[in-house]
C-alpha positions, 0 to 999 in steps of 0.5 A: 769344565775340568782342567789339568794344568801341569799334572805330575803325579808320582808313586813311591817316588817313581813318576807316572804321569808328566806335566799334562794340560788339557781342558775337557768340556761340558757336554763333549765325549771323550776316547783315553787312549795309551798302551798298558802301563800308560798312566790312564787310570793313573789319570783318573785316579788323579782327577777322583783322589788318589791317596796313594799319588803325590803331586808336582808343586806347579800341578793343579787340577781345577773343576768348575773353578775348584781346586781338587787337589786339597779335596778328598775323594768323597767332596770330589764326587758331590762337586759331580766328578765320577770314576768307575774302576777296572776292577771294583774291590768287594765291600762285604757287609755293606749294600748298593743301598746301603752306600745309596743311603749315606752317598745320597743323604738328601734323598728320601730312602723309598724313592733311593730303592725305587730308582735303583731297583728300576735302573737295576731292571734295565741293566738286567741285575737281578734284585736280590744282589742289591742288598748284597755286599757290593762287588763281594762274589760278582762276575766281571759283567755285574760289576761293571753294570753296578758301576754303571748304576752307581752312575745314573744314581749319582748323576756326576757332571763329568765321568771316567769310565775305566774299562767299562767293557774288560770282563763284559759278554756281548750281551751285557756290553749293548745293554749298558751302551744301551742304558748309557745313552738313555739316561745321559743328559746332554750336559754330561762329559763321558771319558772313555778308558779303552782297548776297544770300540764296544762304547765308542760305537755307540757313543761315539767320542768328539775327541782322542786322547792318547797318553804314551809314557805318562803324558798325552802324545797326541790329540785327534777327532773321535775318529782317530780312536777308531783308527788307532784300536782297529787299524794303527795301534799306538806305533803311527804318530802325526 
């Protein structure tokens, strides 16, 4: 589905990712772990098209047969790639509904609004926030709920959730996890970048990747994620 081929990426001539090769498969759930600064968010940004990154000539990111490296983020999104952000920037004057009309130009505007309102109700989002500037003055929990709402509206094929649990209280975590379970379709792929088991308990991973110093240090089954988070930390190697 999504294939990373010798992916090496730099920012301002500082190498962040080093020769990463891995294939994410359809219908699977992955846990992407690693110490702070190991390159997890940079990896999601590389896949999504962060313009600050430069790539080694041997690098490639192939999604369903198409190379993504030459495509803008919006074109990657239209192909079915999605990434939530740890701390989404505020977009004053751009409401959720307005953004969705742009992102879903072929959809009926009234139907788009109806779906957004229905999802907002499930996520315990105040209806008035849908007409407010996206993320403008939102709490951490509200931002993560809105990232989840956008995921549901866009229906991507593969999703990278970057610390979706950070800044979210226990009740909101349960709401978001339940929402993801309810609206996930069988063919969708999930990748959770996380330091906790908040979502891994609700959506157990099939495979665990551990990044360290910008490269994949360790690959294991889904249970490895829980062992690392709850017992081992990142010091142990196999």
